[in-house]
C-alpha positions in Angstrom: -0.1 0.0 -0.1 1.3 3.3 -0.8 1.8 6.2 1.7 -1.0 8.1 0.3 -3.4 5.2 1.1 -2.4 4.7 4.6 -5.4 5.3 6.8 -5.3 8.2 9.1 -7.4 9.3 11.9 -8.3 12.6 10.8 -9.3 15.3 13.4 -9.6 18.9 13.2 -7.1 21.3 15.1 -9.9 22.2 17.7 -10.7 18.5 18.3 -6.9 17.8 18.8 -6.9 20.6 21.6 -10.0 19.4 23.3 -8.4 16.0 23.6 -5.4 17.3 25.0 -7.0 19.6 27.3 -9.3 16.9 28.5 -6.2 14.9 29.5 -4.9 17.7 31.6 -4.6 17.4 35.2 -7.2 20.4 35.8 -7.0 21.3 39.2 -4.3 22.6 41.5 -4.7 21.2 44.9 -1.2 21.9 46.2 1.1 25.0 45.8 3.7 25.3 42.9 6.5 27.2 43.0 7.0 27.5 39.2 3.2 28.2 38.7 3.4 31.2 41.4 6.8 32.4 39.4 4.9 32.5 36.1 2.1 34.5 38.0 4.5 37.2 39.2 4.8 35.8 42.6 8.5 34.8 44.1 7.3 32.2 46.7 10.9 31.3 48.1 9.1 29.9 51.0 8.0 26.9 49.1 11.6 25.9 48.2 13.8 27.6 51.0 15.0 26.1 53.4 15.9 23.4 50.9 13.9 20.1 51.5 15.9 17.3 52.9 15.6 13.6 52.6 15.1 11.6 56.0 17.9 9.5 57.4 16.7 6.2 56.4 16.0 6.9 52.8 19.6 8.5 52.7 21.0 5.3 54.2 19.3 3.2 51.9 20.2 5.2 48.9 23.8 5.6 49.6 24.0 1.7 50.2 22.5 1.1 46.7 24.8 3.8 45.0 27.8 2.0 46.5 26.9 -1.2 45.0 25.7 0.3 41.7 29.0 2.1 41.4 31.0 -0.9 42.0 29.1 -3.0 39.4 29.3 0.0 36.6 33.1 0.1 37.3 33.7 -3.7 36.8 30.7 -4.8 34.7 29.6 -2.4 32.2 31.9 -1.8 29.0 30.8 1.2 27.6 33.0 0.9 24.7 31.6 -2.7 23.9 28.1 -1.2 23.9 28.8 1.5 21.4 30.9 -0.8 19.2 28.3 -3.8 19.3 25.2 -1.7 19.7 23.8 -4.0 22.4 23.7 -4.4 25.9 25.2 -7.7 26.9 23.0 -10.1 28.6 25.3 -10.4 31.5 25.0 -6.6 32.0 21.3 -7.0 32.3 21.4 -10.0 34.5 23.7 -8.2 36.9 21.5 -5.2 37.2 18.6 -7.6 38.0 20.6 -9.2 40.7 21.2 -5.9 42.1 17.7 -4.9 42.2 18.1 -2.0 39.8 14.9 -2.9 37.9 12.8 -2.2 41.1 14.6 1.0 42.3 11.2 2.8 42.5 9.2 -0.2 43.4 7.9 -0.7 47.1 10.0 -3.4 49.0 6.5 -5.3 49.7 6.7 -6.0 45.8 10.2 -7.1 46.2 11.5 -3.6 45.0 14.1 -1.4 46.8 11.9 1.5 47.5 14.5 4.3 46.7 13.2 7.9 46.8 12.8 10.0 43.4 16.1 11.7 44.6 18.2 8.6 44.9 16.6 6.9 41.9 17.8 10.0 39.9 21.1 9.6 41.5 21.5 6.1 40.5 20.3 7.2 36.9 23.0 9.9 36.6 25.5 7.1 37.8 24.6 4.5 35.2 24.1 6.9 32.5 27.5 8.4 33.0 29.2 5.1 32.1 26.4 4.1 29.2 23.7 6.3 28.3 22.1 3.3 26.6 21.8 1.3 30.0 20.5 4.5 31.7 17.8 4.5 28.9 17.0 0.9 29.6 16.4 1.5 33.4 14.6 4.7 33.0 12.2 3.7 30.3 11.4 0.6 32.2 10.8 2.4 35.7 9.8 6.1 34.8 7.2 5.4 32.1 7.1 1.6 31.8 4.5 -0.7 33.8 5.8 0.2 37.4 4.9 4.0 37.7 1.5 3.8 36.2 0.6 0.8 38.2 1.7 2.4 41.4 -0.5 5.6 40.8 -3.4 4.1 39.2 -3.3 0.3 39.2 -5.6 -2.0 41.3 -4.1 -4.1 44.1 -4.5 -7.2 42.1 -2.5 -5.6 39.1 0.3 -4.6 41.6 0.3 -7.9 43.1 0.6 -9.6 39.8 3.0 -7.3 37.9 5.3 -5.3 40.0 7.3 -8.3 41.7 7.9 -9.1 38.2 9.1 -5.7 37.2 11.1 -5.4 40.2 13.3 -8.5 39.6 12.8 -10.2 36.2 10.7 -8.4 33.6 11.6 -5.5 31.4 8.6 -3.2 30.6 8.1 -0.6 27.7 5.6 2.1 27.1 4.0 2.2 23.8 2.1 5.4 22.7 3.9 7.0 19.6 2.5 5.7 16.2 4.2 6.0 12.6 1.7 8.9 12.0 1.0 10.0 15.6 3.5 11.9 17.7 2.6 14.6 20.1 -1.1 14.7 18.8 -2.8 11.8 20.5 -6.3 12.7 19.2 -5.0 10.8 15.9 -4.2 7.7 17.8 -5.0 4.8 15.6 -4.3 1.5 17.6 -7.9 0.3 18.8 -9.1 -2.0 21.5 -12.4 -3.4 20.8 -14.2 -5.1 23.8 -15.0 -8.7 23.3 -16.5 -10.5 26.2 -13.8 -10.4 29.1 -11.2 -9.2 26.9 -10.1 -6.4 24.6 -8.8 -7.0 21.0 -6.0 -4.9 20.1 -4.8 -3.8 16.6 -2.6 -1.2 15.4 1.4 -0.4 15.1 3.4 1.7 17.4 6.7 3.3 16.6 9.9 4.0 18.8 9.1 1.7 21.7 12.0 2.0 24.0 12.5 -1.2 25.3 10.2 -2.7 23.2 12.6 -5.1 21.4 13.6 -6.9 24.8 10.3 -6.2 26.9 8.3 -8.7 28.7 5.7 -6.5 29.8 4.2 -3.4 27.8 2.2 -0.6 28.7 0.0 0.1 25.6 -2.3 3.1 24.8 -5.1 2.2 22.4 -8.5 3.8 21.5 -11.7 1.9 22.7 -14.6 2.7 20.4 -17.6 3.9 22.1 -20.5 1.5 22.4 -23.2 0.3 24.7 -21.7 -0.2 28.0 -18.2 1.3 27.1 -17.4 4.9 27.5 -14.6 4.6 25.2 -11.6 6.8 24.4 -7.7 6.4 24.7 -7.2 3.5 27.5 -4.1 2.3 29.1 -3.6 -1.6 29.0 -0.8 -3.9 30.5 -0.1 -6.4 27.8 2.2 -9.5 27.9 5.0 -8.9 25.1 4.8 -12.6 24.1 1.2 -12.5 23.4 0.1 -14.1 20.2 -0.4 -11.6 17.5 2.4 -9.1 18.8 5.2 -8.9 16.2 8.4 -6.7 17.0 8.9 -5.9 13.2 12.0 -3.8 13.2 14.7 -2.8 15.7 15.4 0.9 14.9 19.0 2.3 14.8 20.1 5.9 15.8 22.9 8.5 15.6 23.3 7.8 19.4 22.2 5.7 22.2 23.4 2.7 19.9 22.6 0.0 22.6 19.0 1.1 23.0 16.5 -1.5 22.3 13.8 0.6 20.4 11.6 -0.8 17.8 8.5 -1.0 15.6 5.7 -3.4 17.4 2.4 -4.6 15.4 -0.9 -5.7 17.3 -3.0 -8.2 15.3 -6.0 -9.5 17.0 -4.0 -9.4 20.4 -6.3 -10.3 23.2 -5.9 -8.6 26.6 -8.0 -9.4 29.6 -10.3 -6.5 30.9 -8.6 -6.9 34.2 -5.3 -5.7 32.7 -6.7 -2.1 31.8 -5.1 0.5 33.9 -7.8 2.8 35.2 -11.1 3.4 33.5 -11.8 3.8 29.6 -10.8 7.0 28.4 -8.4 7.7 31.1 -5.2 6.7 29.3 -4.0 9.9 28.3 -4.5 11.4 31.7 -2.6 8.4 33.1 0.3 8.9 30.6 0.8 12.6 31.5 0.4 12.2 35.3 3.0 9.6 35.2 5.5 11.8 33.3 4.9 14.4 36.0 7.7 12.8 37.9 8.7 10.4 35.1 10.3 13.3 33.3 12.8 13.8 36.0 15.0 11.0 34.6 16.1 12.7 31.6 17.5 15.7 33.5 19.1 13.2 36.0 21.1 11.8 33.1 21.6 15.3 31.7 23.0 16.4 35.1 25.4 13.4 35.0 26.5 14.3 31.5 27.4 17.7 32.9 29.4 16.3 35.5 31.4 14.1 32.9 31.7 17.0 30.6 33.2 19.1 33.5 35.7 16.4 34.6 37.2 15.9 30.9 37.2 19.7 30.3 39.2 20.2 33.5 41.7 17.5 32.7 42.3 18.2 29.1 42.3 22.1 29.5 45.1 21.8 32.1 46.9 19.2 30.0 46.8 20.9 26.5 48.9 23.6 26.2 48.8 26.6 23.5 51.2 29.7 23.2 53.1 29.0 26.1 50.2 28.0 28.6 47.3 25.7 29.2 44.2 26.4 26.8 42.1 26.7 30.1 43.8 30.0 30.6 43.1 31.4 27.4 39.7 33.4 27.8 38.2 32.0 24.9 38.3 28.4 26.5 38.1 29.5 30.0 34.6 31.1 29.4 33.4 27.6 28.1 34.8 25.8 31.1 32.8 28.2 33.5 29.7 27.9 31.5 30.1 24.2 32.1 30.8 24.1 35.6 28.3 26.8 36.5 25.7 25.1 34.5 26.4 21.6 35.9 25.9 23.0 39.5 22.5 24.5 38.5 21.3 21.4 36.5 22.0 19.6 39.9 20.2 22.1 41.8 17.2 21.9 39.7 17.2 18.1 39.8 17.7 17.6 43.4 15.2 20.4 44.3 12.4 18.8 42.0 13.2 15.5 43.2 13.1 15.9 46.9 9.7 18.0 46.4 8.5 15.0 44.5 9.2 12.8 47.4 7.8 15.1 50.0 4.6 15.4 48.0 3.7 18.8 49.6 3.7 20.6 46.1 2.6 20.2 42.9 5.5 19.8 40.7 4.3 19.2 37.1 5.7 22.5 35.8 9.0 22.1 37.8 9.5 18.5 36.3 8.7 19.9 32.9 11.0 22.7 33.2 13.7 20.3 34.4 13.4 18.4 31.4 13.2 21.2 29.0 16.1 23.0 30.6 18.3 19.9 31.3 18.0 18.5 27.9 18.7 21.8 26.2 21.8 22.8 28.5 23.1 19.3 28.6 23.5 19.5 24.6 25.0 22.8 24.8 27.6 21.6 27.4 28.5 18.5 25.4 28.9 20.9 22.3 31.3 23.2 24.0 33.4 20.1 25.3 33.7 18.9 21.8 35.0 22.5 20.9 37.3 22.5 23.7 38.8 19.2 22.6 39.1 20.4 19.1 40.0 17.5 16.4 40.0 14.9 19.4 36.6 16.0 20.4 35.4 15.0 16.9 37.3 11.8 16.8 36.0 8.6 18.2 37.1 7.1 21.1 37.9 3.8 19.3 40.1 5.9 16.9 41.8 7.7 19.9 42.7 4.4 21.6 43.9 2.9 18.2 46.5 5.6 17.9 47.6 5.5 21.5 45.6 8.3 23.0 43.0 8.2 26.0 39.9 7.0 24.5 37.7 9.9 25.4 34.2 9.5 23.8 33.4 13.1 23.7 31.5 12.9 20.2 29.5 10.1 21.4 28.1 12.1 24.3 27.1 14.6 21.9 25.4 12.1 19.8 23.7 10.5 23.0 22.5 13.5 24.4 20.9 14.8 21.2 17.7 12.7 21.6 16.9 14.3 25.1 15.7 17.3 23.3 12.9 15.0 21.6 12.3 12.2 24.0 9.3 12.5 26.2 8.2 15.7 24.7 10.4 17.6 22.4 11.6 21.0 23.4 8.8 22.7 21.1 6.0 20.5 22.6 7.4 21.1 26.0 7.2 24.9 25.6 3.6 24.7 24.4 2.9 22.3 27.3 4.4 24.4 30.1 3.0 27.5 28.5 -0.5 26.2 28.9 0.0 25.6 32.5 1.7 28.8 32.9 -1.5 30.7 31.7 -4.1 28.4 33.4 -5.1 31.0 35.8 -5.8 33.5 33.2 -7.6 31.0 31.1 -9.6 29.8 34.2 -11.2 33.3 34.9 -11.0 34.8 31.2 -11.2 31.9 29.0 -14.6 32.2 28.0 -13.8 35.8 27.0 -11.8 34.5 24.1 -13.5 31.4 23.2 -15.3 32.1 20.0 -17.9 29.2 20.7 -19.1 30.9 24.0 -22.5 32.8 24.1 -22.7 36.5 25.0 -23.8 35.7 28.6 -20.9 33.3 29.1 -18.5 36.1 27.9 -20.5 38.7 30.3 -19.8 36.1 33.2 -16.3 35.5 32.2 -15.7 39.3 31.9 -16.9 40.1 35.5 -15.0 37.2 37.0 -11.9 38.5 35.1 -12.4 42.0 36.3 -12.4 40.8 39.9 -9.2 38.7 39.4 -7.3 41.1 37.6 -8.3 44.1 39.9 -6.7 42.0 42.7 -3.6 40.7 40.8 -2.3 43.4 38.8 -1.6 45.9 41.4 0.7 43.3 43.1 2.9 43.2 39.8 4.0 46.8 40.5 6.3 46.5 43.4 7.8 43.7 45.6 10.8 42.7 47.7 12.9 42.7 44.7 13.1 46.5 45.0 14.3 46.4 48.7 18.3 46.5 48.8 18.0 44.3 52.1 15.5 41.7 50.7 17.1 37.9 50.8 19.8 39.1 53.3 20.3 35.5 54.5 21.9 34.8 51.0 24.7 37.2 51.7 27.7 35.2 52.8 30.9 34.4 50.9 29.3 36.1 47.9 26.2 38.0 47.9 23.5 35.9 46.1 20.7 38.4 47.6 20.9 40.4 44.5 20.1 37.6 42.2 17.3 36.6 44.2 15.8 40.1 44.0 16.5 40.0 40.4 14.3 36.8 40.2 11.5 38.4 42.0 11.5 41.6 40.1 11.8 39.5 36.9 8.9 37.3 37.8 6.7 40.3 38.2 7.8 41.7 34.6 7.4 38.1 33.0 3.8 38.1 34.3 3.0 41.6 33.0 4.4 40.6 29.7 2.3 37.6 29.7 -1.0 39.5 30.6 0.0 42.1 27.9 0.2 39.5 25.3 -3.3 37.9 26.2 -4.8 41.5 26.1 -3.2 42.1 22.8 -3.6 38.8 20.9 -6.5 37.3 23.0 -7.8 34.1 21.2 -4.7 34.3 18.9 -2.4 33.7 21.8 -2.2 30.2 21.5 -0.7 30.6 17.8 2.1 32.6 19.1 4.3 29.9 19.8 7.5 31.9 19.5 6.6 34.3 22.3 5.2 31.6 24.3 8.5 29.6 23.9 10.4 32.6 25.3 8.2 33.1 28.0 8.9 29.5 29.2 12.5 29.9 28.8 12.6 33.0 30.9 10.7 31.0 33.6 13.2 28.2 33.3 16.1 30.5 33.7 14.6 32.0 36.6 13.6 28.6 38.4 17.2 27.5 37.8 18.6 30.8 39.3 16.3 30.2 42.5 17.2 26.4 42.8 21.1 27.4 42.4 20.9 30.1 45.1 18.9 27.7 47.6 21.4 24.9 46.7 24.3 27.0 47.7 22.9 28.0 51.0 22.0 24.6 51.9 25.7 23.4 51.3 26.9 26.3 53.0 24.9 25.7 56.2 25.8 22.1 55.8 29.5 23.1 55.9 30.1 21.3 52.5 31.8 23.3 50.0 29.9 26.2 50.9 32.3 28.9 49.5 32.8 27.2 46.1 28.8 26.6 45.7 28.4 30.4 46.3 31.0 31.1 43.7 29.4 28.5 41.2 25.7 30.0 42.2 26.9 33.6 41.5 28.6 32.6 38.1 25.6 30.7 36.9 23.0 33.5 37.8 25.2 36.2 36.2 25.3 34.1 33.2 21.4 33.4 33.3 20.7 36.9 33.8 22.3 37.9 30.4 20.2 35.1 28.7 17.0 36.3 30.6 17.5 39.9 29.3 18.1 38.7 25.7 14.8 36.7 25.9 12.9 39.7 27.0 14.1 41.9 24.3 13.2 39.2 21.7 9.8 39.0 23.0 8.6 42.1 21.3 11.7 42.5 18.7 11.8 39.3 16.7 11.2 38.0 13.1 8.1 35.8 14.0 5.7 37.5 11.6 8.3 37.6 8.9 9.3 34.0 9.4 5.5 32.8 8.9 5.6 34.5 5.7 8.9 32.8 4.5 7.5 29.5 5.5 4.4 30.1 3.4 6.7 30.8 0.6 8.8 27.5 1.1 5.7 25.4 1.4 4.0 27.1 -1.7 7.2 26.4 -3.8 8.3 30.1 -4.2 12.0 29.2 -3.2 12.6 25.7 -4.8 15.1 27.6 -7.0 17.2 28.0 -4.0 17.5 24.3 -3.7 19.1 23.8 -7.2 22.7 22.7 -7.7 22.7 19.8 -5.1 21.6 16.1 -5.2 19.4 14.4 -2.6 20.9 11.0 -1.5 17.9 10.3 0.6 16.4 7.3 -1.7 13.0 6.3 -2.3 10.3 5.4 0.0 7.1 7.1 1.8 7.8 9.6 4.3 5.5 7.8 6.8 5.4 4.0 6.7 2.3 2.2 6.1 0.7 1.4 9.6 -2.4 -0.2 8.3 -3.9 -2.6 10.6 -3.4 -6.5 9.9 -1.3 -9.5 10.2 2.5 -8.8 10.3 4.3 -10.2 7.0 7.7 -10.0 9.1 9.6 -12.4 11.4 9.6 -11.2 14.9 12.8 -9.6 16.0 11.9 -9.6 19.7 14.7 -11.1 21.8 14.2 -10.8 25.4 17.5 -10.6 27.4 19.1 -13.9 28.5 16.8 -15.8 26.2 18.9 -18.9 25.3 16.7 -19.8 22.4 17.6 -16.4 20.5 20.7 -15.9 18.9 21.8 -12.2 18.7 23.5 -11.0 15.6 
């Protein structure tokens, strides 16, 4: 079948938005530092003093990290994984023996019961040795079967599946389809009720762990019928079920050991008892799972930053140019300063968000999303700077360096491995929109009907009255605040004065809120189309969150007597660098080429500039842009091969 005849689920833009909106967690029952920040309220009391783990969780976490570190040092050969594009069976067997599959699973289900904080420390450690192994563990626990069952599963489901996930079985999460990415309204995989079962048909793409998984979380659309509400629904599916075919193992520019594939379901029977939550709750379950699940990516990004700093320090002190180490040349030194300061801030954001997740006092959906967005973007920049510092050796592979007698530093590999984090679990562009939607939630709650074209005049009148009350109270508070008082936040004035940075955050948060309000007043219903503006608003908020986390972490370390002076220096450097970025982003809110860019895009899509493409050849080859995903029996032999399966020969 050609690409043009591949069946698609056609939905309008409005229908797609309605599906996404219905899946959102609508209410805010707990305070949120980041939500308040976007509203112009700097609630430092929500994060300072820095929340701390209890002694028992620290003991258990450190005990496991010690074992995991020894295992990583002796049993994981990262060069071999990169060379063979496989994680050896014995590595996975060792991880199972350690209990690494059950880091976040309660001990009553044979798990380790680690906190989010120590789970992330473990991922950072493993990911620094092999990002592919980190991805395996993260996909299994952060978005695979354990997390949604922990939050939404029945007791019977927990009893049946969690012990398996803790010790023996690897899980995967299957949402994306060949023609469905971040727009779940077009989900085509179906789950048709039939007696006590559901019958699944469809194709899933980019199934991380899907090639080796024993258990799957599958999102499928249940048709609405008598006795069935229908809608996108989550299921736990046995990967060895009849009718499941892993048709292809995907290969990528990085993460070469990742087991990611294409999985087809043809008349796969799944017991109704394996449905997670009610029908139609699948997307809400997925998004809620990701509220903390997203923290696994910034964990590995923070770990990558630490490694980049180590290599940059050692190399830049060793390599000499023009009579002195390259680190002492300002052009290189500024890059090292950026890596050091940003690594400190990334770990601050990660630890703060993780501990808040563990305490469960705050709603961290925005904080986790900001951590993922900021971590993935900044880690990529740090790895790029490391490659530049290393020069030609940064571009050369570790294997080549080793072959000619030099230290095999995989700088180019980490750049390739980190690149996917800007796409995984919500691309940067989608994260901008997701966070922006949450950031303006308060405005839409009181004034949404005013800009909704489908609302009646009476609805708009009521919304206008409600909005008037809200803004009469809110807007005056954006005029002045503690950020204008020279003595505010004086407890952050020690080895270095960080109080000025916190005053800047407070002032800038109010400015950010005023800018958002002005934009809503100016564009009203067209606000959602201003994705460039919304992206910059979110990026400003991310920088302010990181600045706040960095200062709070520095003060915590000072109070503990652990590297306090150095922490203050790093926080100061980071905040000064971040302030420059924030000021540039504010300038670009109103001075940009967004309107012109849209016109150029229209010209590109309309063929006005095809002459610009002349003079080159396209080596891409033939084939459809999107593979056929029509339901039906698979014509392929399955390439599924669980780790340790003696009946499977790995090529």
